[in-house]
N, C-alpha and C positions, 0 to 999 in steps of 0.2 A: 261673286260674293261682294256685298257692300263693303267699302273701305273702312267704315266705322266699326263694322262687325269684326273684320280682320284685325283692326287695331286693338280692340278689347281682348280678343283671344291671344294675340301676340304679347300684350303687356300682362295679362293674367299669368301666363307661363313665366315671363321674365321676373315678375315680382315673387312668384313662388320659388323659383330657383335662387333668387337673390337672398331670400330669407334663409334658405338652407345653407347657402355659402357663408352667410354671416354667422349662423349658428355653428358651423364647422370650425371657423377660425376662432370664434370666441371660446369654444370648448377646448381646443388645443391650447390656447393662450392661458385659459383658466387652469388647466391641469399642469401646465409648465410652471405657473406661478406658485404652485404648491411645493416645488422643488427648492432646495437651499440655493439662494442666489442673492446678490447684492441688490440694494434698492435701486441703484442706477440701472442695473441690468433688467430688473423687472419693469421699470418705467420705459425702457427702450423697447421692450416687447409690446407694451400697450400702445406706444407711439407708432410702432410699425404697423399694428393692426389698423389704426386710424388712417395711416398713410396709404394702405392698400385701397381704401375707398375714397381717398382724397378728401378726408373729412377733418383734418387737423384744424383748419381755419374755423369751420363751423363749431367744432368742439370747444376750442379755446375761447371763442366769443361767448359761449354760454357757461362753461364750467371752469375756465382758467387752467390751473395746473393739472397735469395728467396723472390720474390715480386709477387703480384698478376698479374701485367701486364706482367712480364717476363714469369711466369708460363703459362699464357694463350697463349702467343706467342709460347712458346715451345711445348705446347700440342695441339695447333690448326693447325698452318701452318708452323712449322719448318720442312723443307724437310729432314734435317739430323737426325731428331728424327723418327725412324721407327715406333713408336707407336703414332705419332701425327695423328689427324683426316685426315689431308691432305695425309700423307703417307699411311694410311690404305685404304682410298678410292681409291688412285692411285693403290695400290697393288690389291685391289679387281677388279678394272677395267682391269688391265693388265692380271690377271689370267683368267678373263672372256673372254677377247679377244683371249687368247691362245687356248681356247676350244670353240670357237664360235659355232661350229657345234654340240656340245653336249647340247647346251642350246636352249630353244625356243626363237623366235624373241622377245617376250615380256620381258623375263629375261635379254637378252643382252641389249635391248634398255633401260631398267631401270638402269642397271649398267653404261652404257655409258652416259646416260643423267645426272645421278648423278655426274659423274666426270666432264662433261662439265659445268654443272651449278655451281659446286664447284669452278672451276677456274673463272667463272664469278663473283661469290660472293667475291673471293679473290681480283680481280681487282677493284671491285666497293666499297670495304670496308664495306660490309654488316655486317661482324662480329664486326668490331669496332663500328659501329653505334648502333647495338642492339645484344649483345652476346646471350641473352636469345632466341630471335627469330632464330638466327643461329643454336643454339643447338637443338631447336625443329625441324628445317628443317632436320638436320642430323638424328635425331630419326625417323622422318617421312619417309625419304628415305630408312632407314633400314627396317621399317615396310613394306613399299611397295615392297621391294626386296623379303622379305620372303613370302608375300602374293601372289605375281606373281609367285614365284617358286612353292608354294603349289597349286595354281589354274591352272597353265598351263603346268607343266612338268609331263611327264609320271613318275610314282613312281617306277622307275627302279634303277639300281645301281648308275647312275649319281645323281639322287635325293637323294639317301641314303648317298652318300659321302658329299653332301651339308649339309644334316641334321647332319651328324657326326661332321662336323666342327663347326656348330652353337652350338650344345649341349656341346661339349667339351670346347669351348671358353667361353660360358656363365657360366658353372660350375666353371671354373677357375676364372673368373672375380668376381662372387658372393663370392667365398671363400676368395679372396684377400680383397675385400671390407669389409667383416665381420671381418677378422683378424686385419686389420689396425684400423678400427673404434672402435672395442672393446678394442684393445690394447691401444687406446688413453685414456681410463678410467681405465684400469687395465692391468698390464703386462701379466697376465694369468687369464682371467676372470673366476670366479667360481660361479657367481650369486650375488655378492655384489660389490659395488663400494668402494674402500678402502680410497680414498681421500675425506674427508668430504667437503673440500673447493670447490670441483668441482661438488658435488652431489646436486646442486640446482635445483628446479623445472624447471627454465628456461633452464638451461644447458641440463637437461634430455630431455625435450620436443624437443628442436631444434636439439639436437644431434641424438636421436633415430628416430625422424620423418624424419630427413635428410637422414638417412640410408634407411628408407622405401621409401621415394620419389625417391631416386636415382635408385630404381629398380621397380618403379610403384606399390609399395605394400602398400602405406598409406591407400588407401580406402579399400583394401583387408583386412588389419589388423583390421580396424574398423568393417568390416562385420563379420570377423571370431571371434574376441575376445570381441567386444562390451564393451571395458573397456579402462582404461588409458594405455598408452604405457609403457611397461616394457622391459628391455633388454633381460630377459629370453624368453619372448614371441617373440621378434624380432628374436632372434637366432633360435627358434623353427620354426617360419614361413619360414625363408629363408634357413633353412637346411633340415627339416624333412617333411614338408608338400608336399605330392605328387601332390596336385592340385594347387600349387603355381607355375606359369610358370617359374620363375627365381630361384626357389629353387634348392639346390644341389640334392635333391631326384628326382625331376621332370626331370632334365637334365641328370642325370645318367640313369634314366629309358629309356629316348629316346636314349641315347648312346648305351645301351645294346641291345635294339630292333633293331637299325640300324646296329650294329655289326653283329647280327644274320642274317640279311638280305643279307649281303655281305660276309659272312664267307667263308674262303678258307682253304686249307690244312695246312696253316701256322698259322692261327689265333686262334687256340683252347685255348692256354694259355692266350692270350689277353682277350678273352671272359670270361675265368674263373676269371681273376683278376677284370675285370669290374663288373662281377656278384657279387663277394665278396664285392666290394665297395658299390654296390647298396644294398646288404643285410644289411650291417652295417647301412645304412640310413633308410631302410625300417623298420627294427626292433629296431632301436635305440630309446632311450628316452633322452630328453634334460637334465633331472636331472643327468643321468649317464655321459653324455658328459661334463657337467659343473663340476661334481665331480672330473674329471681327468684334467680339465683345457681346456678352449675353444681354446686358442692359440696352445696348444700342439696338439689338435685334428685337427684343421684347417691346421697346418703345415704338419702333416702327410697326410691329405687329398690332399693338393696341391702336395706333393711329389708323391703320387699315381696317381694323374691326369696327372702330367707331364710324369710319366713313361708310362701311357696309351697312351699319345700322341706319345711318341717315338716308342712304340710297333706298333701303327697303321701305322706310317710311314714305319716301317720295314716290316710289314706284307702285306701292300697294296700299299704304295706309292713309295717304292724303290724296283726295281727288285731284287728278291732273287736269288743269284747265285746257280747254280745246284751243 
């Protein structure tokens, strides 16, 4: 496969996944903002959301003070924000259009229809009237895109590069979410909450359940643990469970499998590094991770995932000079 074709497929899926992840986080934050809370507490939640995507400098340069209305504008339909839902869905559609011949008709029409409908929603003010419904629509279109890809495309190299982009983006987003949300209660979480003023039952429930709901894991948590929500189990579920679709373990397993399917003479070291990262998750224990500090572990994980992204680009997406 031509490297430029693989590049477009890879980024098409990453942008689609990023739009969904942004919609998930915005939806949970929006619903939480409707609960009784202080102004400082509400602002902290929106600041944390910007921090997950490392967008605080870009936001403050354009909008100044952090408010709910401005953050929603910035993250939903600001064309100058490359991580906004609008920019991500535009990027996904443009990459799909560039490799129209490598996609089935159903995959292309799904991407194109999503983009055209998004513009209609923007013109008609659908988001402003009902943000929750709009976020659900973004999630639904992402689900539809993945389902159509799985159900209509030949599972060849094109399909594998699409899956590579999805798994890498999802692993990155889950790790960022965990790092920021756990950092909100402890600078380097070791299994206890240091600030007794914040460790109230109400704070615990809404904070930890909000994390779970943002990755569709609330019901899964109840099914797996059948007990109250604790931060240690939240971390274990979203990091080490191989059967949790958005966990770090699950997505690294998919990444390793798809790397093996498209391996070439340049990718041996990339596969080895991905395999080592998967082994750390497969054989790790949450007690050991918390003993060394969750923030330190997740920071290292994000560095390794970013390095894998760079290596994938070098090995497959950018022509290697002879």
